[in-house]
N, C-alpha and C positions, 0 to 999 in steps of 0.2 A: 300160881302167882309168880313163881320163879321165871317162867317163860314170859310172862307179861313184863316183868322188870327188865329182862334182857332185850325184849323187842321194843318197848315203849308203846304208847298208845297213839295211833295215827288217824287222821281224818282226811278223806279225799272225795271230791264229787265224782259221781259215777260217769264213765264214758260209754260210748256205744260199744257194745260187745260184738265179737265176730270179726274184728279188724286186726290186721297185723300192723306192728310197728306204730302203736298209738302214741300220741304226744300230748302231754298235759303240762301246762305251766301254772304254778300256784305259788303265791307268796308264802314264805315261812310263817306259820301261825303259832307263835309260842303260847303254850297253855301251862298253867300250874296245876298239877294233879296232886292233891294233898295225900291221896292214898299211896302214891308211888314216890312222891317227893322229887319229881324230875320235870324238865322242860321238854315238851313234845313238839314235833314239826310235821307239817303236811308234806308227804313225799312228792317228787316230780317224776313222771314217767317220760322216757325219751324214745325216739325212733332209733332203731338200729340202722345206720346209714351204710349202704354198700354191702349189705349182708343178705344171706339166705336165712330165713327164719322158720322155725318149727313152733307152731302155736297150738295151745290148748284153749279152744274157745267154745266148744260144744259139750253137752252132757257126756256124749260118748268119749270125747277126748279125756275128760276128767275121770270117767269110770275106768279108763285103761290104767289109771294109777291105783295107788293103795291109800284109802282114806282112814284116818283114826279120829273118831269123834267129830267127823266132818260129814255134813249132809249134802249129797249130790243130787237129790231127787226132788226136794220141795220146790226149788227154783231151778229147773233144768238149764244147764249151761253155766250155773254158778256153783261156788263152793262156800258153804256157811258152816258155822258151828252147829252141831246137832242139838236140837231142842226137843224135849219131851213134854207132852201135856200131862200135868199132875192134877188129880182131883184134890182141891184144897178143902172145900166144904160140901156136905151133901145131906139130904134126908130122903130116904127111899122107903119109909115105913107106910106110907099111904097105899091103899089098895085100889078100889074102884070108885070110891066116893069122892065127889068133888064139891067145891064151893063156887057158886056162880059169881061172875063179875061182868061189867058192861062198859059202855062208852063213857059214862060219867061215874059209875061205881068202880073205881080202880081198886086193885088189890096188889099185895106184895109180900115178900118174905125177907126179913132181916137176917144177917149173918155176920160173924166175926172172922176176918181172914186169918188163917194160921201161918201164912208165909208172905214174904214180899216177892212180888212178881207180876208179870203181865197177865191180866184177865183177858183171855182170848176167846173163851167159849163158856156158855151157860146152857144147861139142859133143864127143860120143864116138861111136865106130863099133863096133857089136857084132853078134853073132848068138847065137841060143840053139839048140843042136842037140838035137833030139828032146824039146823041152820041151812039146809039145802046144799046144792052143789057148789055154791060160791060163797062161803063164809067170808066176812071181811078179814083183812090182814090184822096182825097183832103187833104192837110195839112193846119190845122188851128193853128196859133200860136199867142202869145202875145209878143210884143216888147215894149221897152221903146221908148220915142219920144224926139226929140230935135227940137225946133223951129217949132213944130207942125207936124214934119215928123218922120216916124219910123227910129230907129237907133240901131245899134248893133245887136247881135245875138238874137235868140229866148229866151225868159225868160221861156216860157212854150209852149208846143205844144201837139196836138193830131191829130189823123187821122180820117177823115170822109169817110166811105165806099162809093165808087162811085156808087155801085148798088142801093143806096138810090134814085138815080135820073134816073134810067134806063127808067122810063116811059115817061120821057120828060116833065112831068108836074111839076109845082112848088111844092116844099116840104120844110117844116121847119125841121131842124135837130139840136138837142141839143147835143153838144159834151161835153164829160166829160174829164177833165184833170187828168191824172193819178197822177201827182205830182202837187197838187194845188199851185198856185202862190199867195203869200200874197200881196194884193194891199194896197196902202197907200192913205188914204183919201186926195183929192185935187191934186193928181198926175195924169199926162196924160199918157195914154198907147195907143197902136194901136193893133187892131185885123188885122192879115195878112192872106190872103187866096190865095192859088195857087194849081193847080193840080200837081200831081207828074209826069205826062207825058201829052203830047198833046192829047186832046180828038178828036174824029172824028166829022164830021158835023160842025155846027156853034160853038160848044163848050159850056162852062159853062157861066151862067149869074146869077149875084147876084141882087136880087130884091132891088130897091132903090126908094127913094122919090125924086121928083123934082118939085119945087125948094127945096133947103135945108130946112129940118125941124128939125134937131138936133143941138142945139146951143152950146153943149160942145165938138164938134169935127167936122170932115169933112172927105169926101172920099179922099183916097190917092191912087196913082198909081205909078208903076215902070215898065219900059219897058225892063229892063236889069236884070231880076231875083232878084230884091230887092237891086241892088247896089246903085241906086239913086232914090229918090222919088220926086213926085210933088203933089200939093194939088188941089183938085177940090171942090171949096166952093159952087158949084151950086147943088150938089146932096149929099144925105146921104143914106147909106145902111141900110136895116132892120137888127136889131141885138138885143140881150139881154145879159146882163152881170149878172151872179148869184154869190152872195157872201154868204159863209157859216157863219151864225151867230148862235153861240151856247149860252146855258145858262151858267152863271157863277157858279152855284151850283145846286145840286139836291140830292135826297136820295132814297134809296130803303129799305123798311121794309120787312124782310124775311117772309116766311111762318112759321107756328108754328113748333117748334122743340120739340119733345116729347122724354124724356129720359126713359120713361116707369117707371119701378119700381126703377131704379137707381136714386140717388139723389146727386151724386158727379159729377159736371161739371169740365171738364179738361181745354180746351183751345179753342180760336178762331183763326183760321188761314185763310189766303187768298192769292191769287195771283193777281197781278195787274200790269198795265203799267202806269207809271206816267211821261209824258214828263215834261220838265222844266215848272215851274209855274203852275203845277197841283198837286193834292193830292187826296188820298183816306184815309179815317179814319172810325172808327166804334164806335158805342155804343151798349149796350146790355141791355135786360130787362128780368126778370124772374117772374114766377107766379106759384102758385099751382093750378090755375084754367085756363083751356084752353081759357076762354073768357077774361082773364086778371083780373085786369088792368096790363098793361105793361108800366113801366116807364123807359125810356132809360137813362142809365148812362154810364160814362166812368170808367177807372180803379180805380179812387178814390171814386166811388160810387155816384158821383154828375153828373149833366147834363152839367157841364162846361168843362169836359175833354173828350178825345177821345182815343180809342185804336189805336195807330199809328204803333205798331210793331206786325207783324204776329206771332202767337204763344202766344199771351197774355193770361194770366190765367183768367178763368171764375169762380174761386173758390168762389167768393163772392155770387154766385147764388146757392151754394150747399144747398140742402134741398128743392129746388123748381123744380118741375118736368118739367115745360114747360119753353121755352126760345125762344126769337126772337132777331135777330140782326138788326141794322139799319146802312147801309152803306152810308157814306157821300162822294160825289164826288164834287170837286171844281176846278176852273180854273181861273187864273188871266188873261188869254188870251182867249177870247171867240172863237178864231179860233182853239183852242186846247181843247182836252178833255182827262181826265184820263180814263182808261179802267179797269173795275173790271172783271177778268176772272173767278174766282170762290171764294166761301167763305164756310168755314167748321166750324161747332161747334162740339166739341168732349166731350163725357162724359165717365165716368168710371163706367161700370155696377158693381153692388154689388151682390155677391152671397155667402151666408154662406154655404160653403161646409163642410162636416164632413164625417168621416169614423169610422166604428166600426168593431171589429174583435173578434171572440171567437171560441173555439173548445169545450167548455163545460166541460173540465176536467182540473185538476191541475197537473197530472202526465202523462208522455208519456213513453211507453215501447220501449226500443231499439229494432229495427227490426219490430216493430208493425206499425200500421197506425194511422194517425191523420187526422182529417177533420176540416178545417177552414171555417167559414162563414164570409165573408167580405162584408160589405154593405157601399157603398158611396152614400151620399144623398146631396140634394141641398135645403136648407131652404129659398132660394131666397134672395132678391126680384127678381133678374134678372136671366135669363137663363145662364147656363155655357156650351156653346157648344165647345167641344174640350178639356174638362178637362182631366187630366191624373190620372189614378189609377195605383199604383205601389206596388208590394210586391216582394222584393228580398228574396227568401226563404233561410234559412240556408243551407250550403253545405251538411249537413247531411240528408236533405229531398229531395226526388224525387217526384215531384208533377205533377198532371194534374188537370185542372179546367174547369168549365163551368160557364156561366154568363147569367143572365136574368134581364131585365129591368122592371120597373114599373113606372107609372105616366109619361110616355113619355120618360123615360131614355132608352138609347141604349148603347150597348157594344158588344164586340166580343163574339160570342157564346161559344167558347171553345178554349183551348190551353193547352200547356204543359210547364213545367219549370216555370221560374219567370213570374209574371204578370207585364206587362207594356202596359197598354191599354188606347187608346184614346176614351173617352166616351162623350156622350151628356147628360147633366143633366139639363133639364128645371126646373124652380122653382117648388118645390114640387115633383120632380122626384127622382128616385134612381136606382142603379144597384147593384145586389147581386151576388157575386162570391162564388161558392162552390169549395174549393180546397181540393182534396183528395191526401194525401201524405203518403209515406212510409219512416219511420225513419230508418236511417242506423243501422244495427245490432251492429255496433261498437260504436254507440253514447254514450257519457257519460256526466255528468254534468247537465246542464239545456238547455232547448229548448226555444229560444226567437225568435218570428217572428213579424215583424212590417209591417203594410200596411199604405199607404199614399194616399191622394187625393190632387191634385193641380189644382188651377183655370187656365184657358187658358189665353194667352196674351190678355190684354184689359179688363179683369174682375178682380175686387178687392174682396178679401175675407175679410170681416170686422172682422172675428173671426178665425184667423189661428190656434188657440190653439187646435181645434178639428179636425185638418187635418191629424192626425196620431194616430194609435192605435196599441198597442203591446200586444201580448199574450205570457205569459211565463209559462212553465211547468218544473217540475223536471223530469229528465230522470231516469227511473228505468230499471233494467235488469231482464228479465224473460226468462228462457230456460227450455224446457222439455227435460231433459237428460234421456237416457235409456241405458240398457246394455243387451246383450245376451251372452250365454255361452253354448257351446255344444262340445261334442267329437264325435258325429255321431254314437255312439253305445250305447247299453244298458247292455252289458256284457263285462268285461275286464278280462284278464287272469293274475293271480298272476305271477309276474316276467315279464310280458309283457309291451308293451309301450302304452301310452295314449296321444292323441293329441287333445288339446282343442283349439277352435276358440272363442275368446272373443272379441266382438265388442261393443264399447261405442259410442253412437250417440247423436247429438243435433238437435232436431226437431224445435229449435228456440222458439220465434222469435229472441232473442238476442244472440249475440256472447258470448262465455264463454272463459275466459283465466284463467288457473290455476285450472281446475277441477281435481279431484283425481280419478284414477282408481286403485282398489285394489283387489287382489286375494291371500288370505293366503291358500296355497296349503296344503292338508292333509299330515301328517308326512310320510305316506307310499309312497309318490311320490318324485322323484328326477327330477327336471325340469330345462330346460332353455327355453328362449322365445325370440321372435322377435316381432317388431311392425312396422306397416306402417300406414300413415294417408291418408285420402281421403277428398276431398271437403275443403281443407285448414286445416284439423286437423293435429296436430303435437304431437309426443310422443317420448319417449326414444327408440332408434332403437333396442336395444337388452339387455338382462340381464339373470340372472339365479336365481333360487329360487323363492320366493314369488314375486308377482307384487305389487308395491306401487308407482305408477307413476303419476306425475303432467303433465297434458295434456292441450292443447288448442283446443277448439271445437267451431269453428264458426257455425253460424246457417246453418244447412244442412251438416255439416262436421261430420267426424267419425274417430276413430282410431281402428285398428284391431290387436289383439295380437294372435300369434300362439305359444302356449305353448306345447313343446314336453317333455313328462315326462315318466319315467320308474317306474312301480309299483313294490313294493317289492314282492319277490317271497313268502314271508311269509304272504302276505296280505290275509285276508279272509273277508267274509261278504259283505259289500257294500262300494263303493267309492263315496263320495259326495264332490263336489267342488263348492264354491260360489264366484262369482265376483260381485263387486259393483262399482258404479260411484256416485260421490258426487259433487254438485255445490260449488264453492268457496263463501266466504263471499261477501255479496252484490248482489248475484244473487238468485232469487226465482225460485224454480222448482215447477210449478203448478201441476205436476203429479209425486210425489215421489214413487208411487207404482211400477214403472218400473225401479227403480234404482238398483235392485239386481236380479241376475240370478243364479240358481243352477242347476248343472248337476249331476245326480245320476246314478251309474252303479252297477250291481251285479259283485262280484269278483269270478272267476272260474279258477280251475287248468286245463286247456284245453290241450289235447294231441296235439302233433305236428307231422307233416309228415316228412319222411326221403326220400331223393332222391338225384339225381345228374345228371351226364351227361356221356353218352357212346360215345367214339370216336374210329376210326380205324376199326370198325366192317365191314368185307367185305360184299358186296351185296349178299343176299341169305343166309347169316349165321345168327346164333343166339347164345346168351350167356345166361346162367341161373345164376342169382344173388340171394343171400340169405342174410336176415337180422336177426341177433340174432338167427341163427340156425333154424329158423322155417318159416319165411315169404319169400317164393320163388317168383321170378319174372323173366319171360323170356322176353328178349329184342331182338327184331328183326331188329332194325335199330339204327343208330347213333342218338343221341339227348338226350332230357331230359327223365328221368325216375323217378317214385315215387312209393314207396312200398305202398301197400293197407293198411297195418296195421300201425296206428300211435303209437307214443311213448310218454308217459306222461313225462313232463319236470322233470328233476332230474334222470331219468333212462338212462341206457347205450344203445347204438346201435353199432352193428358190422356188416359191409357189407363185404361179401366174394363172390368169384366166385365158384358156385356150379358145373357148367358144362361148359368146354371150347368149343368154336366153332371149327369145323373141320379145321385142318391145320392152326390154329391160337392159340395164347396164350394171354389171357386177364389178366391184373393185376389191383388191386384196390389201390387207394391212398386216404387219408383223409376219410377213411371208418369207423372210430370208434370214439366214444366220448360220452359225457354226454349230454342229451337233455336239451336245455335251453328253453327260452320263445318264441323262433322263430322257424319256420320250418328249417330243415336241407336240403340244396339244393346244397351242394358243394362236394358231393362224386364223385370222378373222376374214371372212368373205361376206361383203354386204352388197345386196342387189336392190336397185330402185327402178321405177318405171321411166321410159323416155317420153319427151314432149314432141308434138308435130302440129304444124299449122297448115290449113288448107283454105282457099278462098276462090270465089268466081269473079273477083275484080270489083272495082268501084262502079262500073257501068258508065253512062254518058253524063258528063257534067258540063255546065255552061257558065262562062264568065258572067259574074254579076247576079247569078241566080243562086240563092241560098240552098245549101244542101240540107235536106231533111236529116234529123239526127239519125246516125247509123251506129247502132251498138254492136261492137264486135264481141264474139263469144268464143270460149274454149271449153273443152272438157278433159277430164283426166288430170293427171299430175297430182301434186300434193299441196294443199293449202290454197291460198288466194293467188290471183294472177296480177302481174304488173306489166302494163302495155307501154310501148314507146316506139317512136319513129324518128330517132335522133341521128340516123346515119347521114353524114354530110353529102356523100356521093349519091345517095338515093333518098332525097327528102320527099315530104308530102308536097302536093301541088300548092302553089302560093295561095294563101287565103284560108287554107284548111288547117285544123289542129286535131290532135288525138290526145284524149285524157288518159291518165294512168289506169282508169277503170275500163278503157277500151271504147270510149264514146267519140266518134268522128263527127266533127261539126265545122261550120264556116261557109264562106262564099268564095268560089274561085275568082282570082283576080287576073290571072295570066293564062292565055291559051297555050297548049302544047302537049307533047307526050311526056309522061313522067314514069319513072320507074322508082317505086318507093319500097323501102325495106321496113317492114313492120316486125317488131320483136315482142314476144310475150315470155315472161319468166314466171315460174311457180315458186312457192315458198317452202317446199318440202325437201329441198336438197337433191331433187332429181336432175338429170342432165341428159342433153340430146345424145343419142347413141353415137353419132359421128363426131360430136364435139364434147369431149369429156372434160368436165371441170370438177375435180374432186372436192367435195365438201363446200360447194358454192352453188348459189341459186343458178339453176340452168336456164338457158333461154332457147327458144325456138324462133326462127326467122322465116319470113316469106316475102318474096318480091312481088309487088303488084304493079301492073301497067295499065294506063288508061289515057284517054284524050280529053282535053278541055277545049270546047269549041269557043269561037269568038262570039262576042255579044251581038244581038240583033239590034240595029239602029232604030230609033223612033222616027216619027215623021219629021220632027224638027231636027233631030240629031240622030244620025245612024248609030245604032248600038251594035257592037260586035256580037256575033252569035257564038255561043259556047261550042256547039257542034258535038260531034261524038268523040270521046276520048279513045276509042278503040276497045274500050271495055264498057259494056252497058252499065254495069253496077258492081261496085266492090262489095262482094259478099265474103266476108272473112270468117272462116270457120276454123278455129284452132282445135285440133283434135289431139288430145293426149292419150297415147296408148300406154297405160300404166299397168305393170304386172303387180297385183296385190295391193294397190292403193286407190283411193278416191280423192277427188278435190273436195275440201270441206269449207273453204272460205273464198271470198273474192276481194279481200283486202289487198291493196297494192303493196308490193314488197320488192325492193331493189334486188 
């Protein structure tokens, strides 16, 4: 009872067993216990946060400890107060004789309880005569009594399997009540027995003594299924009544709990079931020696107090490696027992984690590489399994990394980008990362990189100040700028053109903004230039004269200038042109030797060729051209021609037609000038067909006699023909007319000889070979002669006769001999 008074009596709903760090919340439930005269509370169990826990949750866990009046076997995995079954009442005087009973003929035995306690079992001795292999089950119950007879409903009952008595021989059966009945000392009760259905054969028989041998009760019977009862005081049945009598207190000393190298204890937690008037409490003891001594104390450090709240702190034992707990179980009702489901002690492992980081330099080159060596270590005393190593690299770095462990340390073998790795660091172990990174070519300022290591949940780092390491470098820029300059030739002509290609490049590693490209051109050159960038390079798009340009050259980028220049015609000797590139302030060029490029050419007064194009030359024809009166060239087909003899610049050239092609006339345009610095290729020679007219004359005409229509015709030439006879010195005979389409009509009015000039012109721009009219409709003329005779007089009046003109008939045939052309129209054209 002293233990009960110290602990109090606690009640708690049972939690799932086998779990670490259980958490239960319950409102305080004050109770007034008259026996103890104190207010009691429901305890609260708490999770041990951030700790490593050693739990006793199984039967083997509890059996490793030392129990006193504690039962570890009845409910494996639980600890309860030891309970012993005690025979309260019995009669064993009966031998082999029994009294029968049946489905409606119930029977029983009254008894007076000699103690207060829970009736858990009752034993009866029976046999079933001739019941076969499957006798019906039996119902054994306990009822209250009145005036020595059973009364009311069953207070407790259980079933006895009928197969127990299949052999027909006498058998004792101990029945267990699923819900034990608490008996009160001095009160009378009745055991009632009946089959659930009528058995075959003679039926069931309960072994009894005769005469009566049990003084605290008697046999009772009912013939109407327990409705009314009577007493038989001459006989008593064989029976035994078992009362569960438990200890009022007990304890369990746990097995040794070893925190290893850790010396910070966290909390004591447990899960228990505490019916009314029962309790569970704890004390704990620590030692630096596994053999002790272990002196159990409560939360105030004395043996007079107990841990009554799950989750109680064990910090008073910090510095002691070993610990044991002592669980106290108490009950004010020996029929009841508290149940300890599990108990857990937690400690916080200590691991002094640290990290170092270095790259071995104090400056970093933009666009260059940096290599960090990052080492995370555990100086103990505890292991750190699941620690985190992290390094969020600056955005200007692109990194890959590898990792290797030592002293049992493990990590991810390799990766890229930021490091965020879960590692295992046993005491004395380490992991080392080698991070190879490329710094952005555009980076400026400083480069700061921080690596960290963090202990896993449940492990405390006593020295967090060494859990971070930062490496800082100054960023410098270095760029190998270079330039090239070429015009692709070694000799240039005075007065000619020169084209320079100038390329400035950055081979890195750093980007360059604001570099200068310069080219002060020689005074003999007049230039304009354009520029384009590549690989991110930028420059001024165009300009004239000297180049003095501010450009941006990222690593790998370039700018290319195309400078088109004209060399003075008076230039002599050599032409030397130098282009340079220079880094801006703050950028170092490790190789300045390639920052200048010079192109040198010899200056020469080179002769140039004269040529052009022939068009209109008929197939199979040729024309002979001449330059400057001495260089002859025969051209056999349309197209480009070039004289063999070149002309030095500054001298004149004159191109003429030396010999015309047959039946064609060729003219020259743009055929003369002064030779410049370039070849002449625009001389134009155009050839057209010539016109010719032939006829056999008008024939004989007669005055007064109408001339039948005479259509003149022509062939060849270009386009339509336009006919005329408008020459005043050589007109048509009087009375005749010639239309523009070549139709000769009329009646001669005057006799005589005439010489007429007939002209035909084409519309294609051709001209008679002997009469050249450039770009004008050409004409061809033919003189016709003939005689007009006088008219023949009539009888009344003589009419003059026309006579012969000297030419019998004018047959005009205009024949155009055109090289490469045909006449297409006959429309009149002036």
